[in-house]
ROKE-189139 format. One line per 3 residues: number of its first residue (from 1); their letters; for each residue x, y negated, z of C-alpha. Coordinates in Angstrom, 2 decimals. Layout:
N
NUM) a) X:Y:Z | ...
//
This chain:
383
1) mtt) -4.94:32.84:-23.42 | -7.26:30.34:-21.74 | -9.83:28.84:-24.11
4) vka) -12.00:26.90:-21.63 | -11.11:23.21:-21.35 | -11.11:21.59:-17.92
7) tgm) -12.36:18.06:-17.25 | -10.04:15.43:-15.85 | -10.87:13.12:-12.94
10) eak) -9.45:9.59:-13.03 | -7.58:8.24:-10.00 | -10.22:5.51:-9.76
13) kla) -12.99:8.07:-9.27 | -10.91:9.88:-6.65 | -10.49:6.54:-4.87
16) qyv) -14.26:6.23:-4.60 | -14.50:9.69:-3.06 | -12.03:8.55:-0.40
19) idg) -13.63:5.15:0.20 | -17.20:6.48:0.26 | -16.32:9.49:2.41
22) kel) -17.65:11.88:-0.22 | -16.81:15.58:0.13 | -14.12:17.00:-2.13
25) fil) -12.00:20.16:-1.98 | -8.45:19.83:-3.31 | -6.21:22.63:-4.49
28) dvr) -2.72:21.10:-4.51 | -0.31:23.18:-6.60 | 2.88:21.23:-5.91
31) nes) 5.76:22.67:-3.89 | 5.02:23.10:-0.20 | 7.57:20.46:0.88
34) dye) 6.03:17.84:-1.44 | 2.56:18.63:-0.13 | 3.64:18.42:3.52
37) nwk) 5.35:15.08:2.88 | 2.48:13.42:1.03 | -1.01:14.39:-0.12
40) veg) -4.44:12.99:-0.91 | -6.27:12.28:2.34 | -9.78:11.17:3.25
43) sni) -12.40:11.65:5.95 | -14.15:14.32:3.89 | -11.24:15.49:1.77
46) fsi) -10.30:19.12:2.44 | -7.15:20.47:0.84 | -4.99:23.56:0.63
49) nkp) -1.58:24.06:-0.93 | -0.71:26.94:-3.23 | 2.40:26.31:-5.35
52) yfe) 1.93:26.59:-9.09 | 4.57:29.29:-9.53 | 2.58:31.58:-7.23
55) lld) -0.46:31.29:-9.53 | 1.21:31.91:-12.87 | -0.03:35.49:-12.98
58) gvd) -3.57:34.60:-11.94 | -5.69:32.65:-9.49 | -7.19:35.58:-7.61
61) avl) -5.18:34.67:-4.50 | -7.03:31.36:-4.12 | -10.51:32.23:-5.35
64) eli) -11.68:33.36:-1.93 | -10.35:30.13:-0.39 | -12.28:27.82:-2.72
67) phd) -15.80:26.84:-1.59 | -18.57:27.29:-4.11 | -20.69:24.43:-2.76
70) kev) -18.14:21.62:-3.23 | -16.48:19.90:-6.14 | -12.91:21.13:-6.58
73) lvv) -10.00:18.99:-7.75 | -6.70:20.60:-8.78 | -3.71:18.35:-8.16
76) cak) -0.07:18.50:-9.23 | 2.77:16.00:-9.65 | 2.15:14.80:-13.22
79) egs) -0.95:16.65:-14.55 | 0.18:19.57:-16.68 | 0.25:22.29:-14.02
82) svf) -3.15:21.27:-12.66 | -4.74:21.46:-16.11 | -3.51:25.04:-16.48
85) iae) -4.72:26.12:-13.03 | -8.09:24.35:-13.42 | -8.68:26.21:-16.67
88) qll) -7.70:29.48:-14.99 | -10.34:28.80:-12.33 | -12.92:28.22:-15.06
91) eag) -11.91:31.48:-16.75 | -12.37:33.20:-13.37 | -16.01:32.10:-13.27
94) lsg) -16.12:28.72:-11.54 | -18.37:26.11:-13.12 | -17.07:23.36:-15.35
97) eqv) -19.29:20.97:-13.39 | -17.44:21.92:-10.22 | -13.75:22.06:-11.20
100) yyl) -11.61:19.10:-12.27 | -7.93:18.22:-12.49 | -6.41:14.89:-11.46
103) kgg) -5.46:12.90:-14.55 | -1.88:11.75:-14.31 | -1.34:13.79:-11.15
106) mka) 0.02:12.35:-7.94 | 1.98:9.77:-9.91 | -1.30:8.24:-11.07
109) wse) -2.69:8.47:-7.53 | 0.38:6.66:-6.19 | -0.12:3.77:-8.60
112) hme) -3.88:3.26:-8.43 | -5.08:0.09:-6.70 | -8.68:-0.59:-5.68
115) pvk) -9.63:-4.30:-5.32 | -12.08:-5.09:-2.52 | -13.45:-8.45:-1.46
118) ige) -12.47:-9.43:2.07 | -14.48:-12.63:2.40 | -15.36:-16.12:1.30
121) lkg) -13.25:-19.24:1.81 | -14.77:-22.24:3.55 | -14.44:-24.65:0.65
124) gga) -15.28:-22.14:-2.05 | -13.43:-19.19:-3.45 | -12.53:-15.85:-1.88
127) iyq) -9.77:-13.55:-0.77 | -9.39:-10.04:-2.18 | -7.41:-7.06:-0.92
130) fvr) -5.88:-4.56:-3.35 | -5.79:-1.16:-1.63 | -3.18:1.24:-2.95
133) lgk) -4.71:4.33:-1.38 | -2.08:6.81:-2.50 | 0.79:4.92:-0.90
136) gcl) -0.80:2.87:1.86 | 0.24:-0.48:0.33 | -1.91:-3.61:0.47
139) sym) -1.63:-6.78:-1.59 | -3.83:-9.86:-1.88 | -5.27:-12.42:-4.23
142) vvs) -6.53:-15.78:-2.97 | -8.88:-17.42:-5.46 | -10.19:-20.99:-5.51
145) gge) -11.03:-23.67:-8.04 | -10.03:-21.61:-11.06 | -6.61:-20.76:-9.62
148) aav) -5.17:-17.77:-7.80 | -2.20:-16.76:-5.68 | -1.00:-13.16:-5.37
151) idg) 0.72:-12.07:-2.16 | 2.92:-8.96:-1.92 | 2.04:-7.89:-5.46
154) mrm) 2.96:-4.41:-6.73 | 4.91:-3.63:-9.89 | 1.64:-2.68:-11.69
157) tdv) 1.09:-6.33:-12.58 | -1.58:-5.61:-15.19 | -4.03:-4.86:-12.37
160) yet) -3.80:-8.46:-11.08 | -3.87:-9.95:-14.58 | -6.98:-7.98:-15.51
163) fad) -8.71:-8.89:-12.25 | -7.84:-12.58:-12.65 | -9.22:-12.54:-16.20
166) rlg) -12.40:-10.95:-14.94 | -12.81:-13.74:-12.39 | -11.86:-16.42:-14.91
169) vvi) -8.91:-17.71:-12.88 | -5.25:-18.42:-13.62 | -2.50:-17.03:-11.38
172) kht) -0.46:-20.07:-10.34 | 1.61:-18.63:-7.48 | 3.04:-15.27:-6.51
175) mdt) 4.83:-14.65:-3.22 | 6.34:-11.92:-1.13 | 6.10:-12.05:2.65
178) hlh) 9.55:-10.43:2.79 | 12.07:-8.46:0.75 | 10.31:-5.11:0.36
181) adh) 12.08:-1.77:0.81 | 9.27:0.75:0.29 | 7.93:-0.44:-3.05
184) isg) 9.08:-2.47:-6.03 | 7.69:-5.98:-5.97 | 5.74:-7.25:-8.95
187) grk) 5.79:-10.85:-7.75 | 8.63:-12.15:-9.90 | 7.51:-10.23:-12.99
190) lae) 3.94:-11.46:-12.61 | 5.14:-15.06:-12.23 | 7.41:-14.86:-15.27
193) kgg) 4.70:-13.34:-17.47 | 2.12:-16.01:-16.64 | 4.24:-19.07:-15.96
196) aiy) 3.48:-19.03:-12.23 | 5.80:-19.99:-9.38 | 7.47:-17.17:-7.43
199) wlp) 8.09:-17.74:-3.72 | 10.35:-15.77:-1.39 | 11.64:-16.38:2.18
202) pkd) 15.17:-17.77:1.74 | 16.63:-15.75:4.62 | 15.66:-12.59:2.74
205) avd) 16.96:-13.98:-0.56 | 20.65:-14.52:0.23 | 21.78:-11.91:-2.31
208) vtf) 19.10:-12.27:-5.01 | 20.23:-12.92:-8.56 | 17.23:-14.91:-9.82
211) hye) 15.53:-18.25:-9.27 | 12.79:-18.53:-6.67 | 11.09:-21.22:-4.61
214) kle) 11.84:-21.22:-0.90 | 9.01:-20.04:1.31 | 9.70:-21.80:4.59
217) dgh) 7.98:-22.21:7.94 | 5.22:-24.80:7.94 | 5.01:-25.04:4.16
220) nmt) 1.44:-25.68:2.99 | 0.31:-24.50:-0.42 | -2.95:-25.50:-2.05
223) igh) -4.83:-23.17:-4.37 | -7.33:-24.72:-6.76 | -9.24:-27.97:-6.45
226) tqi) -10.99:-27.13:-3.21 | -7.86:-27.60:-1.10 | -7.62:-24.09:0.29
229) gmk) -4.57:-24.29:2.50 | -2.07:-21.44:2.83 | 0.37:-22.13:5.64
232) aly) 3.63:-20.18:5.85 | 4.57:-18.99:9.33 | 8.12:-17.75:9.93
235) spg) 7.76:-14.37:11.64 | 11.01:-12.36:11.58 | 11.49:-8.85:12.88
238) hti) 10.79:-6.43:10.05 | 13.29:-8.47:8.04 | 15.13:-11.61:9.07
241) gst) 13.05:-13.68:6.64 | 9.60:-12.14:7.17 | 6.92:-14.78:6.73
244) sfi) 3.20:-14.61:7.50 | 0.43:-16.68:5.95 | -2.52:-18.37:7.57
247) vde) -5.15:-18.76:4.86 | -8.07:-21.14:5.21 | -7.72:-21.04:9.02
250) qyl) -9.50:-17.65:8.86 | -7.02:-15.02:7.73 | -3.55:-14.01:8.92
253) ltg) -1.51:-12.14:6.33 | 1.13:-10.38:8.43 | 3.23:-8.60:5.81
256) dil) 5.03:-5.70:7.50 | 5.20:-7.27:10.96 | 1.82:-6.20:12.33
259) fve) -0.48:-3.41:11.13 | -3.89:-2.33:12.32 | -2.55:0.65:14.28
262) sig) 1.16:-0.07:14.66 | 3.92:-2.64:14.23 | 6.75:-3.07:11.74
265) rpd) 10.10:-1.33:12.00 | 13.24:-3.51:12.24 | 15.82:-1.10:10.82
268) lag) 15.51:-0.95:7.03 | 18.42:-3.34:6.52 | 20.53:-1.66:9.21
271) qae) 19.86:-4.42:11.73 | 17.57:-2.68:14.20 | 19.31:-3.81:17.40
274) dwa) 19.65:-7.40:16.20 | 16.13:-7.72:14.81 | 14.26:-5.98:17.62
277) gdl) 14.33:-9.22:19.64 | 13.01:-11.19:16.68 | 10.21:-8.68:16.25
280) rqt) 9.20:-8.97:19.89 | 9.27:-12.75:19.80 | 7.08:-12.84:16.69
283) lye) 4.52:-10.41:18.08 | 4.44:-11.42:21.73 | 5.01:-15.17:21.40
286) ryq) 4.28:-16.57:17.94 | 1.24:-14.40:17.28 | 0.02:-14.67:20.86
289) qlp) -0.27:-18.43:20.42 | -2.43:-18.15:17.29 | -6.25:-18.22:17.34
292) qel) -7.32:-14.71:18.29 | -10.27:-14.77:15.90 | -7.94:-14.78:12.88
295) ivl) -8.55:-11.76:10.67 | -5.30:-9.80:10.32 | -4.56:-8.56:6.80
298) pah) -1.37:-6.44:6.74 | 0.77:-5.31:3.81 | 0.42:-1.61:4.65
301) fsg) -1.63:1.01:6.42 | -0.43:4.37:7.69 | -3.52:6.55:7.62
304) iae) -7.02:6.90:6.31 | -8.44:6.10:9.76 | -7.45:2.45:9.23
307) lge) -9.84:2.06:6.29 | -13.01:0.19:7.15 | -16.19:-0.43:5.18
310) ggr) -15.59:-0.43:1.45 | -11.97:0.61:1.98 | -10.96:-2.66:3.65
313) vsa) -8.05:-2.70:6.09 | -8.41:-5.49:8.66 | -9.06:-6.42:12.29
316) tlg) -9.06:-9.61:14.31 | -5.85:-10.59:16.05 | -7.67:-10.40:19.38
319) qlf) -8.78:-6.82:18.69 | -5.20:-5.81:17.95 | -3.88:-7.37:21.16
322) ern) -6.43:-5.20:22.97 | -5.87:-1.85:21.23 | -2.68:-1.77:19.13
325) dgl) -0.10:0.26:21.07 | 2.75:-1.84:19.68 | 1.32:-4.91:21.42
328) qid) 0.98:-3.25:24.82 | 4.67:-2.84:25.76 | 5.33:-5.37:28.51
331) det) 8.89:-4.33:29.35 | 11.44:-5.65:26.83 | 13.85:-2.75:27.31
334) tfr) 11.07:-0.26:26.65 | 10.01:-2.24:23.60 | 13.54:-2.20:22.17
337) rev) 13.77:1.54:22.70 | 10.42:2.13:20.99 | 11.27:0.12:17.88
340) teh) 14.82:1.41:17.46 | 14.59:5.08:18.48 | 11.05:6.26:17.69
343) lpq) 11.11:5.78:13.94 | 9.94:7.92:11.03 | 12.37:8.82:8.26
346) hph) 13.34:6.07:5.86 | 11.18:5.36:2.81 | 12.21:7.28:-0.29
349) aye) 14.97:5.50:-2.28 | 14.61:2.40:-0.09 | 18.16:1.16:-0.71
352) qir) 17.69:1.24:-4.49 | 14.28:-0.41:-4.14 | 15.84:-3.24:-2.13
355) qin) 18.47:-3.69:-4.84 | 15.81:-3.86:-7.56 | 13.87:-6.42:-5.53
358) mgq) 17.06:-8.50:-5.24 | 17.67:-8.32:-8.99 | 20.89:-6.35:-8.48
361) lna) 19.69:-3.14:-10.11 | 17.63:-2.37:-13.18 | 15.65:0.82:-13.63
364) ade) 13.36:2.19:-16.31 | 9.64:2.50:-15.59 | 9.81:6.24:-14.98
367) eqr) 12.73:5.80:-12.56 | 10.73:3.18:-10.67 | 7.78:5.57:-10.39
370) eme) 10.07:8.26:-8.98 | 11.53:5.83:-6.43 | 8.08:5.01:-5.09
373) igp) 6.79:8.57:-4.79 | 5.57:9.35:-1.28 | 3.96:7.39:1.57
376) nrc) 5.15:4.05:2.88 | 7.12:4.26:6.13 | 7.22:0.67:7.31
379) air) 5.65:1.20:10.74 | 7.48:2.37:13.87 | 5.11:5.33:14.02
382) ss) 2.47:6.80:11.74 | -1.16:7.16:12.83
//
């Protein structure tokens, strides 16, 4: 019977290891298929997989694989298995200052969001990016004059409420750039809790069951008293209603149309052939006509290589037209083939997630967590 107690590491601390590039060795004790599908990644994160059931009789099989000069984090799906294995490692002689388990497991890692400041606004205020490292999701808060707007918010709405309280601002608007299929939106819930206005592109909202304000091309929204303009730009392709935002004439929030290292997929509503042309027109015409110094802020990232300083995910539009492979396909036929045939598998439970985001399906919190497990798959190819 193990008597040594292991120490837990919070998802927030793990996030700092990833963002800061700090060395960490991970022993992942989930099933091999779960590990291959989705794991903790970072520039100095080293991991191995040894399923829990193979370690029930002892950890001797992994002791020689674990470095003695690095901190070791044991990871499982929910926490329990990793606690047991971490304590077995301690019993085998590893130091309690070296071995930890991930509190809440990969479910906690999937849900953690790290807010980072992107930059100042010209008339006062700032824009913040919320980096969901475990899933590759990005959401935003624009703050000015005591007010805030949240764009592409996640279902963990308490994160935005706590952050707004810390800044001393009131969330007045929430909006989704499109009807999401890889994660459950928190936009409507956040609006209802705080008395804010929820905005959604009407072409994506044909089958929704709730009230929303129409987010339409050319619509200007003001946040706070300093007249920070947020202009909606119709940009279909990922969905038929996809809408971008130009914020303060500095930032371009592209939703799932354009990423730092790829472009959005047009097939998650079964309309790949029809929407491929819309996607090309948005990327190669609408975006081409925009100021190339705009800072692109997407709704997702595919790999750790896309993280910049402090964990930020961004690039100028001009930089992406120079180096993003999805913007280098001159031939339309080739483009259509790339965005309809060279696609990763669908996001986990994406059809149910779409139904929840339309208000057609209800699910308990634990069911929602299960639906979101795994990486996002909104790009035509992963980095």
